[in-house]
MIKE-522610 format. One record per residue (C-alpha): chain; x, y, z. Coordinates in steps of 0.2 Angstrom, whole numbers, always signed. Layout:
atom cadena: A; xx: X; yy: Y; zz: Z
...
//
This chain:
atom cadena: A; xx: +925; yy: +553; zz: +409
atom cadena: A; xx: +912; yy: +543; zz: +399
atom cadena: A; xx: +904; yy: +528; zz: +407
atom cadena: A; xx: +910; yy: +512; zz: +401
atom cadena: A; xx: +897; yy: +503; zz: +390
atom cadena: A; xx: +892; yy: +485; zz: +394
atom cadena: A; xx: +879; yy: +475; zz: +384
atom cadena: A; xx: +869; yy: +461; zz: +392
atom cadena: A; xx: +857; yy: +449; zz: +382
atom cadena: A; xx: +841; yy: +442; zz: +388
atom cadena: A; xx: +826; yy: +434; zz: +381
atom cadena: A; xx: +808; yy: +440; zz: +384
atom cadena: A; xx: +807; yy: +433; zz: +402
atom cadena: A; xx: +804; yy: +444; zz: +417
atom cadena: A; xx: +816; yy: +436; zz: +430
atom cadena: A; xx: +830; yy: +440; zz: +418
atom cadena: A; xx: +825; yy: +458; zz: +417
atom cadena: A; xx: +831; yy: +466; zz: +433
atom cadena: A; xx: +843; yy: +475; zz: +422
atom cadena: A; xx: +830; yy: +487; zz: +417
atom cadena: A; xx: +827; yy: +492; zz: +435
atom cadena: A; xx: +846; yy: +495; zz: +437
atom cadena: A; xx: +846; yy: +506; zz: +422
atom cadena: A; xx: +830; yy: +515; zz: +426
atom cadena: A; xx: +834; yy: +519; zz: +444
atom cadena: A; xx: +852; yy: +524; zz: +440
atom cadena: A; xx: +860; yy: +511; zz: +451
atom cadena: A; xx: +876; yy: +512; zz: +439
atom cadena: A; xx: +886; yy: +527; zz: +441
atom cadena: A; xx: +901; yy: +523; zz: +429
atom cadena: A; xx: +892; yy: +510; zz: +418
atom cadena: A; xx: +881; yy: +512; zz: +403
atom cadena: A; xx: +871; yy: +496; zz: +402
atom cadena: A; xx: +864; yy: +491; zz: +386
atom cadena: A; xx: +850; yy: +478; zz: +387
atom cadena: A; xx: +848; yy: +467; zz: +371
atom cadena: A; xx: +833; yy: +455; zz: +369
atom cadena: A; xx: +840; yy: +441; zz: +358
atom cadena: A; xx: +827; yy: +426; zz: +358
atom cadena: A; xx: +837; yy: +413; zz: +349
atom cadena: A; xx: +850; yy: +404; zz: +360
atom cadena: A; xx: +862; yy: +401; zz: +346
atom cadena: A; xx: +861; yy: +420; zz: +341
atom cadena: A; xx: +864; yy: +425; zz: +360
atom cadena: A; xx: +879; yy: +413; zz: +361
atom cadena: A; xx: +886; yy: +420; zz: +345
atom cadena: A; xx: +884; yy: +438; zz: +352
atom cadena: A; xx: +894; yy: +433; zz: +367
atom cadena: A; xx: +907; yy: +424; zz: +358
atom cadena: A; xx: +910; yy: +439; zz: +346
atom cadena: A; xx: +910; yy: +452; zz: +360
atom cadena: A; xx: +894; yy: +460; zz: +355
atom cadena: A; xx: +888; yy: +457; zz: +372
atom cadena: A; xx: +898; yy: +453; zz: +388
atom cadena: A; xx: +885; yy: +444; zz: +398
atom cadena: A; xx: +869; yy: +434; zz: +395
atom cadena: A; xx: +855; yy: +427; zz: +406
atom cadena: A; xx: +850; yy: +409; zz: +402
atom cadena: A; xx: +845; yy: +393; zz: +410
atom cadena: A; xx: +859; yy: +384; zz: +419
atom cadena: A; xx: +858; yy: +368; zz: +408
atom cadena: A; xx: +860; yy: +378; zz: +392
atom cadena: A; xx: +875; yy: +387; zz: +400
atom cadena: A; xx: +882; yy: +370; zz: +403
atom cadena: A; xx: +879; yy: +365; zz: +385
atom cadena: A; xx: +887; yy: +382; zz: +379
atom cadena: A; xx: +903; yy: +378; zz: +389
atom cadena: A; xx: +903; yy: +360; zz: +382
atom cadena: A; xx: +902; yy: +368; zz: +365
atom cadena: A; xx: +918; yy: +378; zz: +369
atom cadena: A; xx: +909; yy: +395; zz: +371
atom cadena: A; xx: +921; yy: +405; zz: +382
atom cadena: A; xx: +908; yy: +408; zz: +396
atom cadena: A; xx: +908; yy: +407; zz: +415
atom cadena: A; xx: +893; yy: +407; zz: +426
atom cadena: A; xx: +896; yy: +421; zz: +439
atom cadena: A; xx: +879; yy: +421; zz: +447
atom cadena: A; xx: +861; yy: +413; zz: +448
atom cadena: A; xx: +848; yy: +425; zz: +444
atom cadena: A; xx: +832; yy: +415; zz: +448
atom cadena: A; xx: +824; yy: +399; zz: +452
atom cadena: A; xx: +808; yy: +391; zz: +445
atom cadena: A; xx: +796; yy: +389; zz: +459
atom cadena: A; xx: +780; yy: +382; zz: +451
atom cadena: A; xx: +782; yy: +391; zz: +434
atom cadena: A; xx: +787; yy: +375; zz: +425
atom cadena: A; xx: +774; yy: +361; zz: +424
atom cadena: A; xx: +771; yy: +344; zz: +416
atom cadena: A; xx: +754; yy: +342; zz: +409
atom cadena: A; xx: +748; yy: +325; zz: +405
atom cadena: A; xx: +733; yy: +316; zz: +396
atom cadena: A; xx: +720; yy: +306; zz: +405
atom cadena: A; xx: +726; yy: +290; zz: +411
atom cadena: A; xx: +744; yy: +296; zz: +415
atom cadena: A; xx: +745; yy: +296; zz: +434
atom cadena: A; xx: +763; yy: +293; zz: +438
atom cadena: A; xx: +780; yy: +294; zz: +430
atom cadena: A; xx: +780; yy: +276; zz: +427
atom cadena: A; xx: +766; yy: +279; zz: +415
atom cadena: A; xx: +778; yy: +289; zz: +404
atom cadena: A; xx: +784; yy: +273; zz: +396
atom cadena: A; xx: +780; yy: +273; zz: +378
atom cadena: A; xx: +773; yy: +290; zz: +378
atom cadena: A; xx: +778; yy: +306; zz: +368
atom cadena: A; xx: +782; yy: +322; zz: +376
atom cadena: A; xx: +785; yy: +339; zz: +369
atom cadena: A; xx: +799; yy: +350; zz: +375
atom cadena: A; xx: +813; yy: +362; zz: +367
atom cadena: A; xx: +828; yy: +351; zz: +363
atom cadena: A; xx: +843; yy: +354; zz: +375
atom cadena: A; xx: +832; yy: +366; zz: +385
atom cadena: A; xx: +827; yy: +366; zz: +404
atom cadena: A; xx: +811; yy: +356; zz: +401
atom cadena: A; xx: +821; yy: +343; zz: +391
atom cadena: A; xx: +833; yy: +341; zz: +406
atom cadena: A; xx: +819; yy: +340; zz: +418
atom cadena: A; xx: +811; yy: +326; zz: +409
atom cadena: A; xx: +828; yy: +317; zz: +407
atom cadena: A; xx: +831; yy: +319; zz: +426
atom cadena: A; xx: +813; yy: +313; zz: +430
atom cadena: A; xx: +816; yy: +297; zz: +420
atom cadena: A; xx: +833; yy: +294; zz: +428
atom cadena: A; xx: +826; yy: +297; zz: +446
atom cadena: A; xx: +813; yy: +283; zz: +442
atom cadena: A; xx: +826; yy: +271; zz: +436
atom cadena: A; xx: +820; yy: +272; zz: +418
atom cadena: A; xx: +829; yy: +274; zz: +402
atom cadena: A; xx: +830; yy: +291; zz: +393
atom cadena: A; xx: +822; yy: +281; zz: +378
atom cadena: A; xx: +807; yy: +275; zz: +388
atom cadena: A; xx: +798; yy: +291; zz: +383
atom cadena: A; xx: +800; yy: +299; zz: +366
atom cadena: A; xx: +805; yy: +318; zz: +365
atom cadena: A; xx: +797; yy: +328; zz: +351
atom cadena: A; xx: +807; yy: +344; zz: +349
atom cadena: A; xx: +796; yy: +359; zz: +349
atom cadena: A; xx: +796; yy: +377; zz: +355
atom cadena: A; xx: +785; yy: +380; zz: +370
atom cadena: A; xx: +771; yy: +387; zz: +360
atom cadena: A; xx: +771; yy: +373; zz: +348
atom cadena: A; xx: +772; yy: +360; zz: +361
atom cadena: A; xx: +757; yy: +367; zz: +370
atom cadena: A; xx: +747; yy: +368; zz: +353
atom cadena: A; xx: +752; yy: +350; zz: +349
atom cadena: A; xx: +746; yy: +344; zz: +366
atom cadena: A; xx: +730; yy: +353; zz: +366
atom cadena: A; xx: +726; yy: +346; zz: +349
atom cadena: A; xx: +729; yy: +328; zz: +355
atom cadena: A; xx: +746; yy: +326; zz: +346
atom cadena: A; xx: +756; yy: +323; zz: +362
atom cadena: A; xx: +755; yy: +313; zz: +378
atom cadena: A; xx: +765; yy: +325; zz: +389
atom cadena: A; xx: +768; yy: +343; zz: +388
atom cadena: A; xx: +784; yy: +349; zz: +398
atom cadena: A; xx: +782; yy: +367; zz: +398
atom cadena: A; xx: +780; yy: +383; zz: +408
atom cadena: A; xx: +768; yy: +398; zz: +410
atom cadena: A; xx: +759; yy: +405; zz: +401
atom cadena: A; xx: +760; yy: +391; zz: +388
atom cadena: A; xx: +753; yy: +378; zz: +399
atom cadena: A; xx: +736; yy: +387; zz: +400
atom cadena: A; xx: +733; yy: +381; zz: +382
atom cadena: A; xx: +739; yy: +364; zz: +386
atom cadena: A; xx: +726; yy: +362; zz: +399
atom cadena: A; xx: +712; yy: +365; zz: +387
atom cadena: A; xx: +713; yy: +347; zz: +382
atom cadena: A; xx: +699; yy: +338; zz: +389
atom cadena: A; xx: +704; yy: +326; zz: +403
atom cadena: A; xx: +722; yy: +334; zz: +405
atom cadena: A; xx: +729; yy: +338; zz: +421
atom cadena: A; xx: +745; yy: +345; zz: +429
atom cadena: A; xx: +755; yy: +330; zz: +435
atom cadena: A; xx: +768; yy: +340; zz: +444
atom cadena: A; xx: +776; yy: +357; zz: +444
atom cadena: A; xx: +794; yy: +364; zz: +449
atom cadena: A; xx: +786; yy: +368; zz: +466
atom cadena: A; xx: +778; yy: +351; zz: +470
atom cadena: A; xx: +793; yy: +342; zz: +462
atom cadena: A; xx: +805; yy: +351; zz: +473
atom cadena: A; xx: +817; yy: +355; zz: +459
atom cadena: A; xx: +822; yy: +371; zz: +468
atom cadena: A; xx: +831; yy: +361; zz: +482
atom cadena: A; xx: +845; yy: +356; zz: +470
atom cadena: A; xx: +843; yy: +370; zz: +457
atom cadena: A; xx: +837; yy: +358; zz: +443
atom cadena: A; xx: +827; yy: +372; zz: +435
atom cadena: A; xx: +837; yy: +388; zz: +438
atom cadena: A; xx: +844; yy: +402; zz: +428
atom cadena: A; xx: +861; yy: +410; zz: +428
atom cadena: A; xx: +871; yy: +425; zz: +422
atom cadena: A; xx: +886; yy: +420; zz: +411
atom cadena: A; xx: +899; yy: +431; zz: +405
atom cadena: A; xx: +913; yy: +431; zz: +392
atom cadena: A; xx: +928; yy: +423; zz: +401
atom cadena: A; xx: +941; yy: +435; zz: +392
atom cadena: A; xx: +931; yy: +450; zz: +397
atom cadena: A; xx: +930; yy: +444; zz: +415
atom cadena: A; xx: +949; yy: +443; zz: +415
atom cadena: A; xx: +951; yy: +460; zz: +406
atom cadena: A; xx: +938; yy: +470; zz: +416
atom cadena: A; xx: +936; yy: +463; zz: +433
atom cadena: A; xx: +931; yy: +479; zz: +441
atom cadena: A; xx: +918; yy: +482; zz: +428
atom cadena: A; xx: +911; yy: +465; zz: +430
atom cadena: A; xx: +910; yy: +467; zz: +448
atom cadena: A; xx: +900; yy: +483; zz: +447
atom cadena: A; xx: +889; yy: +475; zz: +434
atom cadena: A; xx: +884; yy: +461; zz: +446
atom cadena: A; xx: +883; yy: +473; zz: +461
atom cadena: A; xx: +870; yy: +483; zz: +451
atom cadena: A; xx: +860; yy: +467; zz: +447
atom cadena: A; xx: +859; yy: +463; zz: +465
atom cadena: A; xx: +854; yy: +481; zz: +470
atom cadena: A; xx: +841; yy: +480; zz: +457
atom cadena: A; xx: +834; yy: +463; zz: +463
atom cadena: A; xx: +834; yy: +469; zz: +481
atom cadena: A; xx: +825; yy: +485; zz: +476
atom cadena: A; xx: +812; yy: +475; zz: +466
atom cadena: A; xx: +808; yy: +464; zz: +481
atom cadena: A; xx: +805; yy: +480; zz: +492
atom cadena: A; xx: +795; yy: +489; zz: +478
atom cadena: A; xx: +786; yy: +476; zz: +468
atom cadena: A; xx: +772; yy: +486; zz: +461
atom cadena: A; xx: +784; yy: +499; zz: +453
atom cadena: A; xx: +797; yy: +486; zz: +449
atom cadena: A; xx: +785; yy: +476; zz: +439
atom cadena: A; xx: +780; yy: +491; zz: +430
atom cadena: A; xx: +798; yy: +495; zz: +425
atom cadena: A; xx: +800; yy: +477; zz: +419
atom cadena: A; xx: +784; yy: +477; zz: +409
atom cadena: A; xx: +789; yy: +493; zz: +401
atom cadena: A; xx: +806; yy: +486; zz: +396
atom cadena: A; xx: +799; yy: +470; zz: +389
atom cadena: A; xx: +784; yy: +478; zz: +381
atom cadena: A; xx: +773; yy: +467; zz: +391
atom cadena: A; xx: +757; yy: +470; zz: +401
atom cadena: A; xx: +760; yy: +470; zz: +420
atom cadena: A; xx: +749; yy: +455; zz: +422
atom cadena: A; xx: +762; yy: +444; zz: +412
atom cadena: A; xx: +776; yy: +450; zz: +423
atom cadena: A; xx: +765; yy: +445; zz: +438
atom cadena: A; xx: +762; yy: +428; zz: +430
atom cadena: A; xx: +781; yy: +425; zz: +428
atom cadena: A; xx: +786; yy: +431; zz: +445
atom cadena: A; xx: +772; yy: +421; zz: +454
atom cadena: A; xx: +781; yy: +405; zz: +448
atom cadena: A; xx: +799; yy: +411; zz: +451
atom cadena: A; xx: +811; yy: +417; zz: +465
atom cadena: A; xx: +824; yy: +430; zz: +462
atom cadena: A; xx: +840; yy: +424; zz: +472
atom cadena: A; xx: +848; yy: +437; zz: +483
atom cadena: A; xx: +867; yy: +437; zz: +487
atom cadena: A; xx: +866; yy: +425; zz: +502
atom cadena: A; xx: +856; yy: +412; zz: +491
atom cadena: A; xx: +869; yy: +414; zz: +478
atom cadena: A; xx: +883; yy: +411; zz: +490
atom cadena: A; xx: +873; yy: +396; zz: +496
atom cadena: A; xx: +871; yy: +389; zz: +479
atom cadena: A; xx: +890; yy: +389; zz: +476
atom cadena: A; xx: +894; yy: +383; zz: +493
atom cadena: A; xx: +905; yy: +398; zz: +498
atom cadena: A; xx: +894; yy: +406; zz: +512
atom cadena: A; xx: +876; yy: +412; zz: +514
atom cadena: A; xx: +861; yy: +400; zz: +514
atom cadena: A; xx: +854; yy: +390; zz: +499
atom cadena: A; xx: +837; yy: +394; zz: +494
atom cadena: A; xx: +830; yy: +378; zz: +501
atom cadena: A; xx: +836; yy: +384; zz: +518
atom cadena: A; xx: +829; yy: +402; zz: +516
atom cadena: A; xx: +813; yy: +402; zz: +506
atom cadena: A; xx: +805; yy: +419; zz: +505
atom cadena: A; xx: +792; yy: +423; zz: +518
atom cadena: A; xx: +775; yy: +422; zz: +510
atom cadena: A; xx: +780; yy: +410; zz: +496
atom cadena: A; xx: +769; yy: +395; zz: +494
atom cadena: A; xx: +776; yy: +379; zz: +503
atom cadena: A; xx: +779; yy: +364; zz: +493
atom cadena: A; xx: +770; yy: +348; zz: +498
atom cadena: A; xx: +781; yy: +335; zz: +506
atom cadena: A; xx: +787; yy: +322; zz: +493
atom cadena: A; xx: +802; yy: +314; zz: +485
atom cadena: A; xx: +817; yy: +326; zz: +483
atom cadena: A; xx: +832; yy: +324; zz: +472
atom cadena: A; xx: +845; yy: +320; zz: +484
atom cadena: A; xx: +845; yy: +302; zz: +480
atom cadena: A; xx: +850; yy: +306; zz: +462
atom cadena: A; xx: +866; yy: +315; zz: +469
atom cadena: A; xx: +869; yy: +302; zz: +483
atom cadena: A; xx: +865; yy: +315; zz: +497
atom cadena: A; xx: +852; yy: +325; zz: +506
atom cadena: A; xx: +838; yy: +334; zz: +496
atom cadena: A; xx: +842; yy: +351; zz: +503
atom cadena: A; xx: +861; yy: +355; zz: +503
atom cadena: A; xx: +872; yy: +370; zz: +503
atom cadena: A; xx: +884; yy: +371; zz: +488
atom cadena: A; xx: +872; yy: +361; zz: +476
atom cadena: A; xx: +878; yy: +371; zz: +461
atom cadena: A; xx: +894; yy: +362; zz: +456
atom cadena: A; xx: +885; yy: +345; zz: +458
atom cadena: A; xx: +870; yy: +350; zz: +448
atom cadena: A; xx: +882; yy: +357; zz: +434
atom cadena: A; xx: +891; yy: +340; zz: +433
atom cadena: A; xx: +875; yy: +331; zz: +433
atom cadena: A; xx: +868; yy: +341; zz: +419
atom cadena: A; xx: +884; yy: +339; zz: +409
atom cadena: A; xx: +884; yy: +320; zz: +411
atom cadena: A; xx: +865; yy: +318; zz: +407
atom cadena: A; xx: +866; yy: +329; zz: +391
atom cadena: A; xx: +881; yy: +319; zz: +386
atom cadena: A; xx: +873; yy: +302; zz: +389
atom cadena: A; xx: +857; yy: +308; zz: +380
atom cadena: A; xx: +868; yy: +313; zz: +365
atom cadena: A; xx: +863; yy: +332; zz: +367
atom cadena: A; xx: +881; yy: +337; zz: +371
atom cadena: A; xx: +897; yy: +330; zz: +362
atom cadena: A; xx: +907; yy: +330; zz: +378
atom cadena: A; xx: +906; yy: +333; zz: +397
atom cadena: A; xx: +913; yy: +349; zz: +405
atom cadena: A; xx: +917; yy: +350; zz: +423
atom cadena: A; xx: +909; yy: +363; zz: +435
atom cadena: A; xx: +926; yy: +370; zz: +439
atom cadena: A; xx: +927; yy: +375; zz: +421
atom cadena: A; xx: +910; yy: +384; zz: +420
atom cadena: A; xx: +907; yy: +391; zz: +437
atom cadena: A; xx: +916; yy: +406; zz: +445
atom cadena: A; xx: +910; yy: +413; zz: +462
atom cadena: A; xx: +924; yy: +425; zz: +463
atom cadena: A; xx: +914; yy: +440; zz: +460
atom cadena: A; xx: +901; yy: +435; zz: +473
atom cadena: A; xx: +914; yy: +432; zz: +486
atom cadena: A; xx: +921; yy: +449; zz: +483
atom cadena: A; xx: +904; yy: +457; zz: +484
atom cadena: A; xx: +902; yy: +448; zz: +500
atom cadena: A; xx: +918; yy: +454; zz: +507
atom cadena: A; xx: +913; yy: +471; zz: +504
atom cadena: A; xx: +897; yy: +469; zz: +514
atom cadena: A; xx: +884; yy: +469; zz: +500
atom cadena: A; xx: +877; yy: +452; zz: +506
atom cadena: A; xx: +871; yy: +462; zz: +522
atom cadena: A; xx: +866; yy: +477; zz: +512
atom cadena: A; xx: +856; yy: +468; zz: +498
atom cadena: A; xx: +847; yy: +456; zz: +510
atom cadena: A; xx: +829; yy: +457; zz: +506
atom cadena: A; xx: +821; yy: +440; zz: +505
atom cadena: A; xx: +803; yy: +445; zz: +500
atom cadena: A; xx: +794; yy: +436; zz: +486
atom cadena: A; xx: +789; yy: +447; zz: +472
atom cadena: A; xx: +775; yy: +435; zz: +467
atom cadena: A; xx: +766; yy: +439; zz: +483
atom cadena: A; xx: +757; yy: +453; zz: +473
atom cadena: A; xx: +746; yy: +439; zz: +465
atom cadena: A; xx: +740; yy: +437; zz: +447
atom cadena: A; xx: +726; yy: +450; zz: +445
atom cadena: A; xx: +728; yy: +464; zz: +433
//
């Protein structure tokens, strides 16, 4: 019998690209996986709604927005977490978040860096309007900041390298130093068409199993894995290393910990060799609890939904119970895959050299 075809959509971003390893290494025996690169968020959502693709990788905050916009999507897993990749670059004279008042910042509207700024203002007890957002794509924001047109660039590698060319500029904080990883504030997920999940549960389970096998293999074979990713994306290997140096791929245990259905959350199971964040203010106070907690996923989803609705980005809120579905993860765990795919090595350990 012919293998069943499943299409997944990603953007050009290496933490989303473990699918290429699963395909290259033949981890799927009964699935024919088709990997599509669709850069535009609206185009990607449309492809999922129409059935052109069955699953997508995207930032969790944009998946919240998609569900609030009635896209029939369920987040079934967390693919990766920002761990230094995202940065806030500021002009001379800005030394704290309190100094953001009256300033202009560049970020893509309704995207993770927009959410990070909104959450940053909220944690300091400031209004969302205390700083003015200028909606720009990452490369546009970096260019505008470097030319003196913005006070703050909320961006990520490799674009922040251009931002830092402005004389006197500095990195105020990163997703590593800001400890966003404790609560998954800059995280990415795998979302699938809800109807397809109901119609093809066995296929969906095999799709996710292969993803976690690929992530596990990549952690154990980073040189070869990076080369496969680079080939799939059409990137130099050095760009893959740059992405992975600021990100952590979550294994099954860390996924179960995120959903609060077993395992250990990332903040309790950081990879050996990954850089340690400096001590500082965590995000627990925003959620009314500790900084590091198992089961942070639903609370973070609900916070994203509330913040985007309050800021006028979303037209309504949507509960985590409508958008998160850990059932496949629980089934994989019951079958012993959490123990089988248990590598917790940091792919970024290879460094940034060519």
